[in-house]
N, C-alpha and C positions, 0 to 999 in steps of 0.2 A: 916465262910466266904466262898463265892463260887468264885471260881477262873474264870478269864474271858475266855470265849469261851472254857470252859471245856467241854462242851456237845457236841460241835463241832469238837473239836480237838481229838477226839478218835480214837486210831489206831486200825486197824482189831484186834489185839491182846488183846484190851481192855485197854491199857495205854496211856498216852498223848503222844503227837508227839513233835518233834524239839522244838521250842521256850516255847513253853507251859512246858515241862520237865524242862528247866532252869528256868522260872518262879516259878515253885512249889520249886524247890531246894531252891532258894533264899528266898521265903516266909516262908520255913521251919527253916531258919538260923535265922530268926528275933523272937523277943518275939510276944506274942498275941496282945500285945499293938502297937508295931510297925508295924507289919503286917495289922491291920486295919487303922494306918494312912497311910501306903503305898496305901493301896487300897483307902482311902479316897482321898489323894492327886493326884493319878493317875487318878482318876474320874475327876478332875478338869482341867488336861493338855488334851486338845483336838488338832485334827488334823483338819483343814479347807481347803476343796478342794477350788482350785484357779479357777475352770470352773465355778462351780454351787453353792459353798458356804455351801455345806453339812458338818456338823461338827459331829465328834464322838470322845470319849475320848480315851485315851492311853489304860485304862482298858477293855474298850469295844474291842479294836483292839487285845489285848491279850498282852499288854504290861505292864511295869511298870515304873514309872517316880516319883522318891521319893527323896525329899531334893535336887530338881534341880532348877535351875534359866537359863533362858535365855531369849534373846531378838533378834528376826528376824530369830529365827530357820525354817529351811524348811526341807521337805525331799520328795521323788517322790514315790507315790503309786497311785494304782488305786481306784478311788471311786466307792463304791457300788452303789451310786443313778444314776451317768450319766456316768459311765464305761469308764471314759477318764484316761489314765495314765498321771498325772499332779502332779505339784509341790504343796504340801500342807503346808501351814504355820502351825505352832505349837504356841498355845496360853493358856495361864493359865487363865481359867474362875471360878474365885471363886463363892461359892453359893451365896453371896450376890451380884454379877457382874450382870447387865442385859444381856440377851444373845443376 
């Protein structure tokens, strides 16, 4: 399993930084089967930019969302496509769901 953003989040000393360090700790506490399920499920949860509609997964951003449920969740972040700091909605898009 490749950790999200692992190549981008290398610190000058060669180790992971901040949130990536916590993510690695959490994934190591899970069994290999649970870690794979957490990765799969985290890839289904997406942030969608309110400005341009760009979507990216929790996993892609460097997060983990496992055994979660929500409706109407929102968070503020900068969109890599349009560069605007805007509210992003959080939705689950299962593999069978049309994008």
